[in-house]
N, C-alpha and C positions, 0 to 999 in steps of 0.2 A: 623828406621825400618830395619829389616834384612829379608833376604829370609827365607822361612819356613824351608828349608833344613838345615839352620845354627842353628836352635833352637833344643835343646835336653834336656833331663832330666839327670843331672849328678848323680853319686852315692852319698850316704849320706855323706861319708867322704869329698868328694869334696864340697858338699853344706856347710858343717861346716866350711871348710877353707874359702869359699867365704863370709860367714856371718861374720867370724872373721875379714877378710879384710875390709868388710863394716864398722864394728864397729870401727876398727882402724882409718879409714878415717873420719867417722862421729863424733864419740865421741871426739877424740883428737882435731879435728878442733874446736868443740864447747867449749871445756874446756881449750884449750891452748891459744886461741885468744879471746880477749874481743870485738869482732865485734858486738855482739848483744847489749852490753851496750852502745857502741858508736852510733849505729843506733837508739837506744831508746832515747838517749839524743838529737839527731838531730830532731827526729820526735816530741818530746815534744816542742822543739823550733819552729818547723814549725807550730804546732797546738796551740802554745802559752799556753801550759799547764805546766808551770814551777814554778808557785807560790803556795807553800804549807804552807805559813806562817799562824800563828794563827790569825793575823789581817784579812787576806784575807778570811779565813774560817768563822770567825765570821760575817764579812760583807756579805758574800754570803748567810749564813743562815738567816741573818736579811732581806735581799732583798727577799729571797724566802718566808719568813713569812709575807711579805707585808710592811716592814719598808724600805721606799725608802730614808730615810735620811742618811743611812749609805753608805759611799763611798767604792766600791771595788777597789782594785788595778787593773791596766791595763797593759797589755804587748803590747807595740807598735808594730804593724805588719810591720816587715821589711823582714823577711825571706820568708814568703809566697808570697807576691807580686813579689819579685825578682825571685823566683823559677817559679811561674806561667807565668811570662812574658817570661822567657827563654823557657819554655815548649811550649808556644803559638807560638813562632817563629819557633822552630824546627818542630812543627806540620804543620805549613804553608809551610815549605820547603819540607818535606818528605811525608806527609800523605794526601795531597789534590788531587793528581792525581787519575785517575782510568784507569788501575790498578796503585797502588802506585809504582810498579816496572815495568816500560814499557820496551819494547823490540824494538831494531832497527836491521835492516838487509839490505842487498842489495835487489834490486827489484826482483831478481829471487827467493828469499826466503820470499817474502811478505806474501804468504799463511801460511807458518810456523810461521811467526811472529804474524799474526792475531790469529792463534790457540793458541800460547803461551800466548798472551795477554788475550784471552778469559778464558783460564784455570786459570791464576793467578787472574783475576778479580773475577771468581766464588769462588775460594778458599779464597780469601781475604774477600769476603762478608760472606761466610759460617763460617770462623774461627774468624771473628771480629778482624782482624789484627790491624786496626787503634786504637781501644781501648787498645789493649795490648801494642802497641808501645807508646801510650801516657803515660801509667803507667810506662813503662820502662824509658822514658825521665824524668819523675818526680823523679824516683829513682836516675837516673844519676845526676840530679842537686841537689838533697838532700844529697846523699852520695858520689858522684863522683864514683859510681859503679852501674852497671846494668847488668842483666842477662836475656837472653831470650832463650827459647827452640824452635828450628826450626826442626821439624821432620815430617816424613810421618806417618799419623795416619789413622785408619779405624774406622768408626762409623756405627752402625746399624740405619737406618732411614726407612721412609716409603714413598711410592709413591701412588698416587690416580689413579686407573684404572676404566674405565667405558666401558660399552658395549651398542651397539645399541639395543640389545634385552631386556635389563633391564634398569630401571631408577636409581637404587641404585649404588652408587660408592663403589668400593672395595679398601681396602688397601693392598698393596704389599710390603713385607719387602725386602729392598735392602741394600747393603753395600756401604756407601760413603767412598771414600779414597781421601786423598789429604794432602797438606802441612798445618800444623797447627803451629801458632806462639803463644807462651805463655810467658807472663811476669812472672818471678819467684820472690817469696817472699824472700828477702835476709835474713830475720830472720831465714829461714829454708832452706837455700842453703849452701852447703859445697863444697869446691873446693881446688885444689892444690895451696897453697899460695907461693910456691917456684918459680913460674913463674909470669910474669906480667899478669894482667887480660885479655888483648887482645890476649894472647898466650895460655890461658888455653885450648882452643878447639884444638890446634895443638901440643903444647909441654907439657901440663899438663898430669898427670897420672890419675887423677880422678876428677869428678865433678858430683854433683847430688843435689837432693832436696827432702824434705819430704812434704807430704800433707795428710790431713785427709779426710776420706770417711765414709759415713754411710754404714750400712750393705747392703742395696739394691744396692747402688752405687758401693760398692766394688765388689759385685757379677757380676754386669754388666761389670765392668772394667776387672774382671778376665776372663769373657767369651770372651772379645775382644782380649785377648792375644793369640798369636799363641803358641800351645803346652805348655800351662800352667799346673802346677801340684801343689800338696799339698793344695788343696782347703779346705779339712776337717781340717787339722792342722792350716791353716790360720784363718778359722772362729772361731776356739776354742782357738786361742792364746789370751793372755791377754795384753792389751795395757800398763798397769802398769805405770812404770816411764817414758815410752816413751812419754806419754801425758804431755804436758805443760813443756817444757824445762826450765821454770823459776825456777823449783826445781832442786836440785842437781841430776845429773845423767840422767836427762831427755833429750829427743831429740827434740820433737816438742815444739816450743816456741810461746807463746802468749804475745805480747808486751802490757803492761798496760799503755796506753797513755791518753785516754779520759775518765775521771771518770764519765762523763755524757753520755756515749754511750747508744744507744737504747738497745743493747744487749751486755753484757760483754762477750768477746770472751772466757774467761776461764770457763764460765758457761755451755759450750757445753760438758763438761767432763761427759758424760753419759756412765757409764760402763756396764749397763745391758739393753739390747734392750727391754726386756719384760716390764721393768718399764717405759722406755721412750715411748714405743708404747702403753701402757695401757693394755698389755696382761698379764694374770695371769700365774704364773709358777706352774700350777696344776699338771704337770707330768714331769717325767724325760726327755721325748722326747721334750717337750716344752722348757725346760731349755737348751737342746743341740741345738735346732734350733735357739733360740734367746739368744745367750750367751753374745754377746758384741754389743754395740751400735755404737762405733766408731773404726776405724782402721787407723793406721798410715801406709801409703804406701810410701816407699822410692824408688826413681828412681835414679840409680847410673850408670853413664857411666865411663868406666875405660879402660886404656891401660894396658893390662896385657900380660904376657908370659904364655900361657896355661900350660906348663910343670911345672911352679912354683906351680900350684894348683892341680897337678896330673890329669889335663884334657887330655884325650886321645880321639882318634877317629876323630880329626879335622885336617885339613891340616896345616902344619907349626907350630907345637906345641912349637918350640923354637924361634919363631919370634913374636915380639910385635904386638898385635892385639887389635882392638876396640871391647869391649863387653858391654853389658847392663845387670844389675842385678836389679830385682824387689823383694824387701824385705818387709814383712808385720810385723808390730809391733816389728821390730828389731830382730825377732827370727825365722821367717819362710821365706824361699826363694821360690817364686812361679814361677819365669821365669828366664831363662838364655839364652841370645841371643848373638850370634856373629854378629856384625854389618858388613854387606857387602855392605854398601852404596858406590856409586861411588865417592862421594866428599871426603871421608876420614877424615872428621872432627868429633870430639865429638860434638854432635848436641846441645850443650848448649854454646851459645856465650856470652862472658862477654866483657864489654867495659868501658872506662872512658871518659866522655866528655872533661875533662881537663887532658891531658896526657903530662907531662913535663919531663918524664923519671924517676921520683922519685917513681913510683909505688903507693903503698898504702899510702905513706906519703903525697901525693898531697891533698890539701884541696878542698873540694867541694864548690860550690857556696853558699850553705846554711851555711856552717861552716865559710866561709869568712865574711859573713855579720852578723853572730850571735853576735859578740861583739857590733856592732852598735845597734842591737835590744836591747841588755842588757843595754847599756848606755843610750839610749833614753828612755827606760822603767824606769830607775832610775830617770831621770829628770822628766818624767811625773808623777811618783808616789810621788816625793817630792812635786809637786804641789797639788796632791790629799791629801797628809798629811797636807798641809797648809789649805785646805778646811775643813778637819776634825778638825783642830785646831780652825778654825773660828767658826764652829758650836758648838763644845764642848771646850770652852776656858778653860785655865788652871788657877787654883786658889791656893792661900795659905790660910790655915784655921787652927784654933786651935782645935785639936781633943778632948781637955778636955771640950770644950764648945759646939761643933757641931759634930755629929756622922758622920762617913765615909759613912754609908749607905744613909744618907740624902743628902750628897754632890754628890754622884754618882748616884742618882736617875734619870732615863731617862725621867720621866714625867715632862714636862716643867711647868705644873700648880700645882704641888704638894706643900704642905706647909712643911716648915722645922721647926721642933721642936728643941729647944736648950736644953742642959743638965742643971740640977739644979745648977751646978756650975756657970752658966752664968747669973743666976738671979741677977738683980740689977746692972749689968755691961753694958758697952758700947758694944752692939752686933756688930756694924760695925767694931770694932777693931779685931773681931775674924776671919774675912774674908778679904783677899786682892786679887784683880783681877790683873792678869798679862796682860798688854796691848798686843794685837795681831798686829803684823806688818808683811807684806809679801812684802819685797822690791826686791826680785829676781824673781818674777813670770814672768815678761816680759822678763828677761834675759834667763830664762829657755826655754821659747817658741822659742826664736830666736836660741838658741843653739841646740835645738832639730832639727830644720830645717837644720842647718849646718851639723849635724851628718847624717841626712837622705841623704843629698847631698853626703856625703862620701860613703854611700852605693852604690849610683849610679856610683861614680867614680870606686869603686871596681869591679862592674859588667859591666861597660861600657854601662849602661842604662840611660834613662832620663824619667821624669814624663810623657811626652806625649806618649812614647812607652808603658807605663803602663796604658794608658787610662785616664790619668788625664789632666784636662784643665790647660794650662799654659798661663798666661796673657802676653801680649806683642804686639808690632806693627810690627812683622815680616811679610814680604811679603810671598806669597805662594811659590815662588821659594826658598827663604831662609829657609822656614820651611821644604820643601822637601829635601834640601841639608843636613840640620841637621839630619833629620830622616834617610837619606841614610847613612850618616857617622856613626850614632849610631849603625848600624847593622854590623859594621866591626868585632867585637869580636864574634858575633853570627855566622857570616859566617865562621870564623876560627873553631868554635866548630862544625859547620855542616860538614866541611871538615874532621875533626877528626872522627866524628861519621860515616861518609861515608866510611872512610878507615878501621876503626877498627870493625865496626858493620855491615854495610849494604853490603859491598863488599862480605864478607863470607856468609852473609845471602842470597844474590842473587845467589851465586854459589851453595849453598845447595838447594835452591828452584829449580834452573834450573836442577841440577843433579838428584834430586828426580823425577821431572816430566819426564825427559828423560828415567829414569830407571824404574819407576813404573806406569806411566800414561797409561791407557788403552783407547781404542777407545770409544768415547761418543759424543753426540750432546749437546752443551751448547749454551745458549743465550748470545750474546754480546750486552750490552746495549749502547755501543758507536755507533756501526754500525746498531743497532736495527734489528738484524737478527740472526737466529740460525747459529752456526758454527760447522761443523763436525770436530772433532779432530782425526787426523790420526797419531798414534805413529811413524810409519816409516818416515813420512814426517818430523816430529820434529827431529828425531835422525839424519837424513841426512842433516839437514840445519845447517848453521853457524849463531848462534844468539848471540847478544851481548846486555847486559842490559845497560840501561841508567837511570839516576835519573828521577823521574816522573816530569811532567810539573806543579807541584804545584806552585801557585803564591807566591812569596816571597814579604814581605812588601815593599821593596824599589828598587829591581833590575829588576824583570821580569814583574812587573805591569806597562804597558805603559800608560802614562798620555794622556789626550785628545789632547794637543797641539802637542806632538810627533806623535800621530796617524794621525792628520790632515796633518802634513808635509809629512808623509809616503805616504798617499793617493795622495797628489799633485805630489810628485816625481814620483810615479808609472805612473801617467797619462802624465806627461811632458817628461819623458825620455823613448823613445821606446826601447832603448837597454835593459832595465830591463826585458822586456817581452821575450827577447832571453835567458837571464840567469836564469830566475825564472819561475816556474809554477804559473802563476798569480792567478788562482782561489784558489789554496791551500794557497798561501801567503795571499790572502785577508781573507780567513777563519781564518788563524792563527792570523792575526792582530786583527780581530774582537773578537776572543776568548780571547785575552789578555785584552779585555775590558768586558769580561763576556758573550759575545754573542756566542752561539754555532750554527755555520752555517753548520757543517758537515752533518746533516741529510738532508739538502737541496742541497747538491752537486750532480751533475749528475753522475751516475755510468759510468764507462769506456765503457760499452756496448752502452749506449745511445749516448755518445760522438762519438763513432765510427760510429754509424748509421747516426747521423746528419752530420758528415764529409762526409760520402758516398753520402748522399742526396745532400749536397752542390756541390760535384763534378758532380753528375748526372744532377743537374740543370744548371751547367756551360756548360756541353755538350749540353744540350737542347738549351741553349742560342746561342751557336755557330751554331747549326743546323738550328735555326730559323733566323739566320742573313740574309739569302737571301730573306726573306719575308719583309725586311725593305723597306718601300716606296710603297708597293702594297696595293691598296685600298681594293680590293675585294679578300679575301682569300677563296679559295674553299676547300671543304672536301678532294679532291684528294691531294692538297698540304699538308694538315695536316697529311694525311695517309702516304705520302711519308716520312715526317719527322719522324713519329712514327716507320716506318720500319727501319730507320737508327739508331734510339735511342736504347741504351743498356737497358736491363731490369731494371725496377725501384727497388732500394734496399728496402728490407722489414725488419722490426725490428727483427723478429725471426731469420733472417740470422746472426745477430750479438749477439744473446743471450739476447736481451732486450725484456722484456714483458711490454709494456706500460699499465698504469692503465686504468681502464674503464673510458670512457668519453673523453679520449685523442684523438683528431681528427688528422688523418693522411692525408697528402695531396695526391691527385690523379693526374694522368698525365694531364687530361683535365684542371683542375684548375691551375696547374703550367704553362701549355702552355699559357693559357689566361693571366696569370700574366706576363709572359715573353713578349708576344706580346704587351700588354698594355704599358709595360715599354719601349719598343722600339718605341712606337708611331705608332703602326700598328692598323688600323681600319678594323675589319672583316666585310664581307658582310652578306647576309642573310643565307649563308651556313656556317657561322663561327661556 
């Protein structure tokens, strides 16, 4: 997002140059590099949609028609389980905390840290960050390439208002603004290939993506843009060849992967809105209002020198600057923004889970195990071919005496008529059955397991990590050790993702909040209380991000034995109480076992009040010391002590508001308790 003052409407000649630059980046990237074809091949392997042979199609049609005797070929699932296991691990590391990007600070900035945590948690929930990052992880392990857009967005939403004078609630239109994280479809993402993926946002000259919108969605999007223009031209532009880049010259690309999809993606190519919406084109005005049903909207971020495009009226026209272009249907530009974000990144971050310095040559996890899937599939289908042979055994026959149609008849009870030339001859001599033998079936089954083990060696995984039961007599400790050691490669990948993806992501989120966040009151579900956001407090504080406290499968999850040892040590070693805040430590240890004790922790105000009360009672005990051994305590003695006693502390003096029903001790009851403890027996005036 850029400041409104940085947006402007350039002259027509400048718009034409910018559109030409967009086409150069978008078209040449799609036509010069075969990235879409490679993504398509990987996705078909992931979905196991790779068998298009005639035998498979015949068996599939027969099964659909109800003939269950026909065997379909099978693709052994190797790619999908390995990819999903890797996605699950990274999800447990990065996406289980709330917020997923926590903040740490020194005690003096604790208020600012709480405000930042509250803002990030609210934006995380509103924007669905967890789901977007899960899709990004999946792309990363399928293609060894992922892209996410992290930018400050504005949305029009509604709030419910009510009044004491009326019973009906009213809707009030408000504008929500905050960081949004969006996983990008790599089929429709274009970027500068001259730099490594992790450097595209800092050293690349351009990066962008295409998306489709319906007419109403496009108008809503247009209205959300600051200082947008050319609405009429955009609405009347023709999507043409921009739709479905699977055709030559097109931009938007629909991968055809699953032939049994509920809705084929390329079937959405509705060119006339009136036809799609059931509206008649009875007049010219109707045709103009409902011209197109789909619009390709291209979002392109670029580092440009304004003078190269004859852009004037902006500071530093000869200095490289970050700009954003919004182009509709590849022909109409509707927004031009100079990005004035404090972070300085192009807000599309690309990363590789496996980064060995070879850039785009590095194989992904899916590509590494795809040969294993292919060879195990070949073994499995050879066994299926044997089953087909067992059901429909092969024969030698004399076509001069028996017809081919009779031999190939699928009806097992049909009669076979011989030709006239076979009359009076030995019929058995016209047919010879070839005996069926399958001597390698057991060998195939064992070899398949060996190759599946190779897939685990490639990825550093094991069957137990994928949720599969493994037989054996291992002890619990041995099993935990094996599981912990199997996470080594995943930890390496997590460190790579943290450095290349999440560090710049957190910097962008923090900078956007400090630059654009306004004052607001938000609810924090961790402290279970509303938090007032003060922008000045945030900007003046020194805040540092940390990785969230998501539980990892083997390292941060404390087992029961270690937890018991920790509790015993805390009780047996008094020095620990001097070096640690014991209540917070106890809550953290219990949280590692899934128990949230933070809502039950006493607030600092209550702790201060109770500490003052303890000191006050200690003073009372000292003043009551002379009464020790006196059998009859008179009222005058008690009044004398009360006169020397300082005022009793009150909760409101410490900002603590006890809940209703909480009994507060009074002076008389405390004095009685003290005298009873000292062994004093009061008289009738006690």
